[in-house]
C-alpha positions as MATLAB code, in Angstrom:
seq = 'XXXXXXXXXXXXXXXXXXXXXXXXXXXXXXXXXXXXXXXXXXXXXXXXXXXXXXXXXXXXXXXXXXXXXXXXXXXXXXXXXXXXXXXXXXXXXXXXXXXXXXXXXXXXXXXXXXXXXXXXXXXXXXXXXXXXXXXXXXXXXXXXXXXXXXXXXXXXXXXXXXXXXXXXXXXXXXXXXXXXXXXXXXXXXXXXXXXXXXXXXXXXXXXXXXXXXXXXXXXXXXXXXXXXXXXXXXXXXXXXXXXXXXXXXXXXXXXXXXXXXXXXXXXXXXXXXXXXXXXXXXXXXXXXXXXXXXXXXXXXXXXXXXXXXXXXXXXXXXXXXXXXXXXXXXXXXXXXXXXXXXXXXXXXXXXXXXXXXXXXXXXXXXXXXXXXXXXXXXXXXXXXXXXXXXXXXXXXXXXXXXXXXXXXXXXXXXXXXXXXXXXXXXXXXXXXXXXXXXXXXXXXXXXXXXXXXXXXXXXXXXXXXXXXXXXXXXXXXXXXXXXXXXXXXXXXXXXXXXXXXXXXXXXXXXXXXXXXXXXXXXXXXXXXXXXXXXXXXXXXXXXXXXXXXXXXXXXXXXXXXXXXXXXXXXXXXXXXXXXXXXXXXXXXXXXXXXXX';
ca = [
     -17.135   10.356   12.385;
     -14.912   13.408   12.866;
     -14.184   12.439   16.476;
     -13.506    8.785   15.733;
     -11.154    9.578   12.876;
      -9.237   12.241   15.040;
      -9.084    9.787   17.936;
      -7.443    7.162   15.772;
      -4.937    9.701   14.504;
      -3.972   10.901   17.933;
      -3.751    7.373   19.281;
      -1.834    5.732   16.470;
       0.483    8.416   15.149;
       3.315    9.379   17.540;
       4.207   13.026   17.801;
       0.910   14.209   16.275;
      -0.747   15.118   19.570;
       2.043   17.457   20.550;
       2.183   19.076   17.157;
      -1.622   19.617   17.127;
      -1.436   21.304   20.485;
       1.341   23.666   19.392;
      -0.454   24.288   16.115;
      -3.688   25.051   17.924;
      -1.891   27.410   20.319;
      -0.372   29.294   17.464;
      -3.745   29.477   15.778;
      -5.241   30.712   19.053;
      -2.754   33.589   19.314;
      -3.112   34.365   15.609;
      -6.898   34.420   15.907;
      -6.683   36.689   19.023;
      -4.678   39.189   16.963;
      -7.223   38.972   14.145;
     -10.199   39.492   16.524;
      -8.489   42.485   18.191;
      -8.173   44.389   14.896;
     -11.926   45.423   14.508;
     -11.783   46.900   18.058;
      -9.046   49.235   16.908;
     -11.079   50.045   13.839;
     -14.083   50.726   15.997;
     -12.066   53.200   18.085;
     -10.749   54.979   15.018;
     -14.211   55.421   13.444;
     -15.758   56.544   16.716;
     -12.925   59.062   17.153;
     -13.542   60.473   13.677;
     -17.267   60.773   14.087;
     -17.492   61.657   17.775;
     -15.865   65.079   17.593;
     -14.047   66.820   20.423;
     -10.572   66.585   18.924;
      -8.818   69.038   16.700;
      -7.231   68.154   13.420;
      -3.680   67.572   14.721;
      -4.922   65.504   17.712;
      -7.250   63.483   15.385;
      -4.384   62.652   13.004;
      -2.119   61.638   15.875;
      -4.813   59.341   17.317;
      -5.469   57.809   13.882;
      -1.763   57.259   13.314;
      -1.543   55.438   16.645;
      -4.533   53.280   15.840;
      -3.219   52.516   12.371;
       0.085   51.493   13.917;
      -1.779   49.178   16.306;
      -3.753   47.588   13.426;
      -0.500   47.082   11.434;
       1.144   45.356   14.476;
      -1.887   43.193   15.031;
      -1.726   42.222   11.300;
       1.947   41.395   11.731;
       1.369   39.269   14.782;
      -1.462   37.443   13.148;
       0.702   36.670   10.143;
       3.555   35.325   12.203;
       1.489   33.068   14.322;
      -0.684   31.882   11.459;
       2.530   31.031    9.494;
       3.795   29.145   12.491;
       0.522   27.168   12.762;
       0.624   26.335    9.047;
       4.295   25.224    9.135;
       3.712   23.097   12.226;
       0.610   21.331   10.909;
       1.492   20.999    7.228;
       5.097   19.708    7.841;
       3.760   17.299   10.503;
       1.161   16.052    7.959;
       3.905   15.230    5.501;
       5.847   13.376    8.249;
       2.735   11.420    9.264;
       1.907   10.549    5.612;
       5.335    9.024    5.325;
       4.917    7.203    8.568;
       1.505    5.732    7.610;
       2.802    4.612    4.233;
       5.835    2.973    5.936;
       3.559    1.355    8.354;
       1.344   -0.010    5.592;
       4.296   -1.427    3.661;
       5.548   -3.140    6.816;
       2.045   -4.488    7.378;
       1.624   -5.710    3.849;
       5.016   -7.461    3.856;
       3.961   -9.304    7.081;
       0.649  -10.624    5.670;
       0.351  -14.275    4.517;
       0.384  -15.285    0.849;
      -3.317  -16.067    0.879;
      -4.065  -12.327    1.364;
      -2.367  -11.427   -1.806;
      -4.105  -14.196   -3.734;
      -7.392  -12.452   -3.072;
      -6.345   -8.765   -3.086;
      -5.751   -7.122   -6.532;
      -2.408   -5.337   -6.620;
      -3.937   -2.196   -8.144;
      -6.254   -1.834   -5.146;
      -3.348   -2.351   -2.800;
      -1.322    0.302   -4.678;
      -4.250    2.837   -4.275;
      -4.497    2.035   -0.626;
      -0.763    2.642   -0.325;
      -0.548    5.835   -2.231;
      -3.988    7.670   -2.279;
      -5.238    6.824    1.157;
      -2.228    8.124    3.256;
      -2.494   11.341    1.084;
      -6.082   11.732    2.253;
      -5.042   11.490    5.860;
      -2.130   14.018    5.109;
      -4.664   16.533    3.776;
      -6.802   16.188    7.010;
      -3.778   16.451    9.359;
      -2.365   19.460    7.499;
      -4.735   21.957    5.886;
      -7.756   20.192    7.375;
      -6.729   20.497   10.962;
      -5.464   24.025   10.252;
      -8.855   24.981    8.856;
     -10.623   23.212   11.685;
      -8.690   24.995   14.390;
      -9.016   28.417   12.674;
     -12.811   27.778   12.108;
     -13.519   26.893   15.741;
     -11.351   29.570   17.234;
     -12.393   32.467   14.953;
     -16.054   31.477   15.301;
     -15.888   31.405   19.049;
     -13.976   34.595   19.448;
     -15.982   36.449   16.872;
     -19.378   35.387   18.344;
     -18.114   36.369   21.810;
     -17.015   39.820   20.657;
     -20.294   40.314   18.787;
     -22.227   39.465   21.947;
     -20.171   42.115   23.804;
     -20.896   44.790   21.161;
     -24.567   43.981   20.613;
     -26.257   40.944   22.199;
     -29.456   41.246   20.119;
     -27.588   41.368   16.818;
     -25.371   38.395   17.942;
     -28.477   36.264   18.499;
     -29.652   37.099   14.967;
     -26.222   35.997   13.600;
     -26.712   32.489   14.988;
     -30.042   31.918   13.412;
     -28.655   30.317   10.082;
     -26.264   27.987   11.854;
     -28.766   25.169   12.800;
     -29.666   25.006    9.112;
     -26.018   24.871    8.150;
     -25.487   21.968   10.627;
     -28.414   19.955    9.141;
     -27.147   20.541    5.600;
     -23.548   19.512    6.572;
     -24.834   16.325    8.163;
     -26.924   15.300    5.168;
     -24.242   16.093    2.541;
     -21.545   14.468    4.684;
     -23.122   11.034    4.458;
     -23.411   11.357    0.717;
     -19.810   12.481    0.372;
     -18.555    9.548    2.458;
     -20.455    6.947    0.383;
     -19.494    8.513   -2.856;
     -15.782    8.976   -2.015;
     -15.625    5.245   -0.991;
     -17.082    4.303   -4.308;
     -14.457    6.503   -6.105;
     -11.514    5.036   -4.108;
     -12.635    1.448   -4.674;
     -12.959    1.963   -8.437;
      -9.597    3.708   -8.507;
      -8.118    0.472   -7.297;
      -9.808   -1.445  -10.149;
      -8.551    1.153  -12.665;
      -4.958    0.954  -11.312;
      -5.054   -2.772  -11.340;
      -6.052   -2.858  -15.004;
      -3.281   -0.439  -16.076;
      -0.743   -2.405  -14.085;
      -1.738   -5.703  -15.752;
      -1.609   -4.153  -19.302;
       1.895   -2.562  -18.702;
       3.201   -5.759  -17.118;
       1.806   -7.874  -19.915;
       2.540   -5.467  -22.757;
       4.179   -8.263  -24.755;
       1.073  -10.391  -24.628;
      -1.068   -7.339  -25.525;
       0.989   -6.644  -28.536;
       1.452  -10.209  -29.617;
      -2.314  -10.843  -29.469;
      -3.033   -7.541  -31.272;
      -5.174   -6.409  -28.211;
      -4.147   -2.785  -28.211;
      -7.576   -1.506  -29.438;
      -9.542   -3.873  -27.243;
      -7.576   -3.001  -24.106;
      -7.909    0.682  -24.921;
     -11.642    0.303  -25.069;
     -11.840   -1.642  -21.883;
      -9.756    0.905  -20.051;
     -11.899    3.737  -21.505;
     -14.960    1.951  -20.113;
     -13.344    1.717  -16.674;
     -12.138    5.328  -16.888;
     -15.681    6.561  -17.824;
     -17.006    4.788  -14.719;
     -14.413    6.404  -12.561;
     -15.337    9.846  -14.092;
     -19.011    9.074  -13.413;
     -18.385    8.349   -9.764;
     -16.068   11.312   -9.484;
     -18.759   13.630  -10.852;
     -21.319   12.298   -8.424;
     -18.831   13.037   -5.601;
     -18.148   16.586   -7.083;
     -21.884   17.229   -7.231;
     -22.348   16.388   -3.559;
     -19.315   18.427   -2.535;
     -20.289   21.484   -4.737;
     -23.509   21.834   -2.896;
     -21.829   22.487    0.495;
     -19.856   25.692    0.123;
     -22.435   27.599   -2.017;
     -25.208   26.539    0.432;
     -23.308   27.790    3.375;
     -22.392   31.019    1.588;
     -26.157   31.490    0.667;
     -27.165   31.190    4.332;
     -24.334   33.374    5.524;
     -25.314   36.064    2.849;
     -28.981   36.051    4.026;
     -27.726   36.567    7.572;
     -25.431   39.422    6.481;
     -28.359   41.233    4.745;
     -30.495   40.811    7.818;
     -27.782   42.251   10.062;
     -27.170   45.217    7.691;
     -30.777   46.242    7.764;
     -31.394   45.795   11.526;
     -28.039   47.170   12.525;
     -28.396   50.139   10.158;
     -31.684   51.078   11.847;
     -29.965   50.936   15.279;
     -27.211   53.337   14.079;
     -29.916   55.709   12.681;
     -31.759   55.544   15.938;
     -28.639   56.217   17.982;
     -28.713   52.984   19.948;
     -25.494   51.799   18.188;
     -22.475   53.880   17.180;
     -21.182   53.680   13.712;
     -17.816   52.414   15.013;
     -19.557   49.637   16.874;
     -21.623   48.688   13.760;
     -18.520   48.662   11.501;
     -16.682   46.446   14.028;
     -19.669   44.182   14.308;
     -19.789   43.669   10.574;
     -16.031   42.998   10.574;
     -16.662   40.202   12.966;
     -19.545   39.014   10.820;
     -17.229   38.974    7.763;
     -14.876   36.839    9.869;
     -17.626   34.306   10.399;
     -18.323   33.886    6.671;
     -14.965   32.157    6.021;
     -15.219   29.764    9.006;
     -18.773   28.885    7.859;
     -17.626   28.127    4.334;
     -14.436   26.506    5.583;
     -16.498   24.157    7.668;
     -17.923   22.633    4.527;
     -14.458   22.291    3.008;
     -13.101   20.713    6.177;
     -16.081   18.339    6.089;
     -15.109   17.090    2.686;
     -11.547   16.430    3.942;
     -12.847   14.606    7.027;
     -15.189   12.431    4.960;
     -12.262   11.518    2.485;
      -9.970   10.817    5.378;
     -12.572    8.762    7.181;
     -12.966    6.508    3.902;
      -9.234    6.287    3.549;
      -8.811    5.366    7.229;
     -11.332    2.640    6.893;
      -9.512    1.253    3.902;
      -6.226    1.432    5.765;
      -7.671   -0.287    8.804;
      -9.137   -3.080    6.661;
      -5.516   -3.952    5.710;
      -4.378   -3.654    9.280;
      -7.210   -5.883   10.466;
      -5.915   -8.726    8.379;
      -4.281  -11.504   10.438;
      -0.503  -11.195   10.074;
       1.625  -14.204    9.247;
       2.925  -15.610   12.525;
       6.412  -14.215   13.305;
       7.596  -17.489   14.952;
      10.035  -15.440   17.088;
      10.140  -18.303   19.553;
      10.350  -20.982   16.793;
      13.131  -23.464   16.463;
      15.881  -22.806   13.851;
      15.902  -24.902   10.676;
      18.317  -27.791   10.787;
      18.700  -29.976    7.725;
      17.264  -33.407    8.127;
      14.955  -35.965    6.486;
      11.620  -34.447    5.475;
       8.898  -36.821    6.586;
       5.386  -36.229    5.400;
       2.640  -38.231    7.053;
      -0.971  -38.415    5.819;
      -0.969  -34.748    4.718;
      -4.290  -33.404    3.647;
      -4.700  -29.734    2.662;
      -7.294  -27.509    1.110;
      -6.806  -23.827    0.136;
      -8.957  -21.353    2.187;
     -12.508  -21.185    0.633;
     -11.870  -24.124   -1.708;
     -14.537  -26.741   -2.106;
     -12.117  -29.701   -2.458;
      -8.734  -30.696   -1.163;
      -5.528  -29.844   -3.117;
      -3.700  -32.714   -1.407;
      -5.211  -35.816    0.181;
      -3.381  -38.322    2.467;
       0.141  -37.738    1.059;
       2.823  -39.740    2.770;
       6.545  -39.704    1.715;
      10.063  -39.280    3.033;
      12.710  -37.131    1.488;
      16.243  -38.079    2.814;
      18.532  -35.173    3.560;
      20.864  -34.291    0.703;
      18.901  -36.328   -1.910;
      17.135  -35.111   -4.982;
      13.434  -35.985   -5.494;
      11.520  -35.362   -8.615;
       7.748  -34.509   -8.592;
       5.838  -35.084  -11.871;
       2.129  -35.298  -12.686;
      -0.614  -33.594  -14.608;
      -1.384  -29.891  -14.258;
      -3.240  -29.265  -11.035;
      -2.255  -32.489   -9.468;
      -0.849  -30.856   -6.313;
       2.874  -30.638   -7.006;
       3.206  -26.847   -6.485;
       0.881  -26.953   -3.505;
       3.241  -29.478   -1.874;
       6.332  -27.371   -2.148;
       4.432  -24.304   -0.883;
       3.544  -26.306    2.184;
       7.154  -27.335    2.695;
       8.083  -23.577    2.761;
       5.217  -22.913    5.233;
       3.559  -20.476    2.840;
       0.420  -22.080    4.340;
       0.064  -23.830    7.607;
      -0.598  -27.593    7.774;
      -2.000  -29.809   10.578;
       0.521  -30.531   13.347;
       2.555  -33.657   12.765;
       1.818  -33.760    8.980;
       5.348  -32.623    8.057;
       8.539  -33.069   10.063;
      12.103  -32.061    9.368;
      14.370  -34.335   11.280;
      12.653  -34.801   14.569;
      11.020  -31.319   14.475;
       7.488  -30.631   13.532;
       7.405  -28.140   10.574;
       4.929  -25.858   12.460;
       7.581  -25.386   15.218;
      10.345  -24.283   12.871;
      10.705  -20.496   12.494;
       9.478  -19.384    9.104;
      12.387  -16.879    8.781;
      14.830  -19.545    9.657;
      13.351  -22.026    7.187;
      13.162  -19.602    4.360;
      16.684  -18.222    4.987;
      18.087  -21.772    4.397;
      15.822  -22.541    1.423;
      15.808  -21.223   -2.171;
      12.959  -21.441   -4.693;
      12.988  -21.167   -8.472;
       9.548  -20.944  -10.029;
       8.310  -21.413  -13.614;
       7.587  -17.713  -13.872;
      10.427  -15.951  -11.955;
      10.230  -12.394  -10.902;
      13.121   -9.950  -11.605;
      13.450   -6.419  -10.484;
      14.328   -3.441  -12.699;
      17.955   -3.507  -11.663;
      21.254   -4.967  -12.852;
      21.543   -8.690  -13.464;
      24.122   -8.893  -10.677;
      21.725   -7.178   -8.270;
      18.961   -9.637   -9.061;
      21.303  -12.624   -8.555;
      22.411  -11.304   -5.183;
      18.928  -10.293   -4.111;
      18.670  -13.052   -1.558;
      22.171  -12.550   -0.276;
      23.488   -8.952   -0.340;
      26.880   -9.969    0.910;
      27.654  -12.128   -2.123;
      30.913  -11.103   -3.777;
      31.419  -10.597   -7.592;
      33.187  -13.964   -7.860;
      30.238  -15.761   -6.158;
      27.721  -14.050   -8.404;
      29.701  -14.921  -11.523;
      30.000  -18.604  -10.398;
      26.271  -18.806   -9.772;
      25.645  -17.315  -13.190;
      27.986  -19.896  -14.772;
      26.219  -22.775  -12.931;
      22.820  -21.542  -14.107;
      24.024  -21.503  -17.781;
      24.168  -17.760  -18.187;
      27.724  -17.519  -19.438;
      26.958  -17.426  -23.212;
      24.284  -14.819  -22.588;
      26.570  -12.613  -20.603;
      28.829  -12.239  -23.507;
      26.036  -10.752  -25.597;
      24.854   -8.354  -22.872;
      26.177   -4.770  -23.338;
      27.483   -4.591  -19.717;
      27.595   -8.220  -18.721;
      26.356   -8.712  -15.204;
      25.840   -5.022  -14.734;
      23.248   -4.906  -17.464;
      19.849   -3.515  -16.309;
      17.254   -6.140  -17.165;
      14.111   -3.817  -17.067;
      10.922   -4.163  -15.052;
      10.178   -7.903  -14.434;
      13.180   -8.702  -16.563;
      11.399   -7.494  -19.745;
      14.609   -7.229  -21.680;
      15.426  -10.927  -21.179;
      13.945  -14.009  -22.788;
      11.901  -16.496  -20.741;
      14.798  -18.821  -20.532;
      17.224  -16.133  -19.502;
      14.872  -15.072  -16.748;
      14.623  -18.636  -15.445;
      18.358  -19.057  -15.535;
      18.867  -15.676  -13.674;
      16.364  -16.850  -11.045;
      18.289  -20.215  -10.773;
      21.503  -18.268  -10.257;
      19.841  -16.127   -7.568;
      18.885  -19.408   -5.715;
      22.408  -20.975   -6.047;
      24.250  -17.937   -4.842;
      22.554  -18.437   -1.466;
      24.098  -21.859   -1.040;
      20.782  -23.197    0.270;
      20.299  -26.425    2.270;
      16.915  -26.899    0.670;
      16.526  -26.090   -3.072;
      13.056  -26.137   -4.580;
      12.817  -26.045   -8.346;
       9.268  -25.617   -9.515;
       9.399  -26.423  -13.220;
      12.266  -23.927  -13.748;
      13.379  -25.260  -17.153;
      10.114  -24.962  -19.060;
      11.473  -22.236  -21.254;
      14.794  -23.951  -22.044;
      15.672  -26.323  -24.818;
      16.639  -29.911  -24.085;
      20.386  -29.303  -24.565;
      20.546  -26.322  -22.256;
      18.393  -28.063  -19.680;
      20.643  -31.160  -19.658;
      23.836  -28.988  -19.301;
      22.439  -27.001  -16.418;
      21.227  -30.150  -14.602;
      24.601  -31.822  -14.981;
      26.294  -28.748  -13.369;
      23.572  -28.587  -10.829;
      23.950  -32.201   -9.738;
      27.699  -31.632   -9.263;
      27.256  -28.417   -7.360;
      24.529  -29.632   -4.865;
      26.717  -32.562   -3.993;
      29.436  -30.274   -2.794;
      27.304  -27.714   -1.096;
      28.217  -28.987    2.313;
      28.193  -26.567    5.205;
      29.461  -27.321    8.731;
      26.973  -27.627   11.522;
      23.133  -27.785   11.554;
      23.252  -31.077    9.520;
      24.567  -29.305    6.461;
      27.205  -32.063    5.882;
      24.611  -33.926    3.789;
      24.659  -31.356    0.967;
      21.608  -29.769   -0.405;
      18.205  -31.398   -0.440;
      16.589  -30.762   -3.848;
      12.865  -30.957   -4.752;
      12.460  -30.768   -8.539;
       8.993  -30.276   -9.945;
       8.979  -30.915  -13.757;
       6.861  -31.815  -16.745;
       9.756  -33.445  -18.657;
      11.171  -36.876  -17.987;
      14.555  -35.585  -19.066;
      14.561  -33.241  -16.057;
      13.889  -35.856  -13.391;
      15.361  -39.111  -14.724;
      18.633  -38.608  -12.796;
      16.783  -37.888   -9.452;
      17.364  -40.320   -6.651;
      13.645  -41.161   -6.870;
      10.559  -39.759   -8.328;
       6.957  -39.218   -7.101;
       4.017  -39.130   -9.510;
       1.187  -36.872   -8.343;
      -2.329  -37.261   -9.613;
      -5.512  -35.678   -8.144;
      -3.761  -34.539   -4.981;
      -2.358  -37.979   -4.116;
       0.837  -39.885   -4.909;
      -0.116  -42.372   -7.630;
       3.375  -43.901   -7.986;
       6.929  -43.499   -6.744;
      10.344  -45.053   -7.578;
      13.385  -44.453   -9.623;
      13.342  -43.514  -13.362;
      13.926  -47.142  -14.434;
      11.392  -48.557  -11.983;
       8.591  -46.220  -13.102;
       9.362  -46.914  -16.842;
       8.722  -50.588  -16.013;
       5.182  -49.915  -14.754;
       1.995  -48.887  -16.531;
       0.883  -45.397  -15.703;
       1.310  -41.699  -16.231;
       5.091  -41.670  -15.999;
       5.727  -44.311  -18.695;
       3.074  -42.760  -20.942;
       4.707  -39.282  -20.573;
       8.177  -40.683  -21.253;
       7.035  -42.422  -24.412;
       5.151  -39.372  -25.632;
       8.086  -37.108  -25.058;
      10.398  -39.623  -26.765;
       8.248  -39.573  -29.813;
       8.074  -35.806  -29.877;
      11.918  -35.672  -29.616;
      12.391  -38.194  -32.379;
      10.015  -36.188  -34.645;
      11.832  -32.995  -33.763;
       8.761  -31.266  -32.404;
      10.224  -30.740  -28.931;
      12.359  -27.742  -28.108;
];
């Protein structure tokens, strides 16, 4: 697992291989300085205990050896600092690169991925998982290089000083390896459980904060608090299980290392007493033995980092393994033309039944078509397919003479604008939200779009007009204001295809009618030269009110994923069916004053 994780890091992260090499080289030199210090100590002790030198000569020799030890310590410090700086700074750089890479990957995934992936879990993968890789690349790699180098050099020097004692030192290490292997598997499984549940916890918090109005309106504060507490307790339980597994590693290694140290002290002491080993050599040997204790303990710590990074890497690669939305780099540009739909049948991935079945219709360029029908009848699915948010069978939809599947997604969406029933606004100024789809829009264009969308009366009440910050998801605006802001955002783009998916549901009848009147006038003069734009804007209007669609050039009634009826407002009123029933019901509601 260690090797596969490191191989992926070296293969996928540019610049890491060179930095690791330089960091390992700095660690090697620093370790060499550290390993040389006990030899100087050995020489000093043997000089003091060996005799043969007078006091002045002894002090001079000791001063020289002390200077050597100080220089060795200085050299060790400089190179270890260099290694730490190289690896830890590179770890931060790579964390940034991995996070950017994940965002780029997520933005390139199809809509279906986000429908089945909780946003809290994606946030955890985007924040926590790159941090785990950062810890491995930085302090983990630093600890691993120091562990390997110091271990190898110390064992080599101990073998030179006393081969028999060196063999005794190695006795505990097979037991340490077995323990690390067993604990490692447990750490991996438990850390995966912790990370997965962290995504659930994050998702819950995000939902509550985003829907805080609903929580307060439904007096759900206490209930949500209890549900979060339950999720938090489960996260704590999993974290404690992980901590228990990790806690066994370092003390266990320390115990085995301590037993080895006691054994060396006894056997080596007997050798000193018998004269087969000098006191200086014994002290130097124990200095090397002390150096082995930290690498042995550090090995368990590095293991934890590796296991965490392996889990995080697995979660990152799960996202990267998702099939990206086709880039359509070789696709044809969008050119406005009649939208012809022929025998279109579509089912969402994993769905048991079709959302649309044998739908056939034609939408002339520059015309406005209304789509009505019961909830779940297929209206929103139809407009999603027009935008290529999902792929459809070849030949099912054509724009002009071009199959929709051959048109570049980016070109199609650049020429289209969508306003949904529940629009999304960013925590920015109203002007920035309106110009979100067209950053080069000037102040006059933004103001004109806001006027067309019916925002002028509201702007007069906002403290800073168009420069008013609307809060996260537009929380400071009413539902109607958010819908009108989204409509302004669509209109400022001067689209050739405008899709309105029930965008007036939060508006009263008078405001709706005023906006529709301005919209009809505007889309008629949105004529752009070339690419068929001379026809004006093609509008697809999804609505649940007859008042919204009665002025459309013609209307389609969806029911059960099929088109049950089509015609103008007057034609549909003259036939039995859903449209006439809906019109009568809404007329009665309006007469009784129970409609907005």
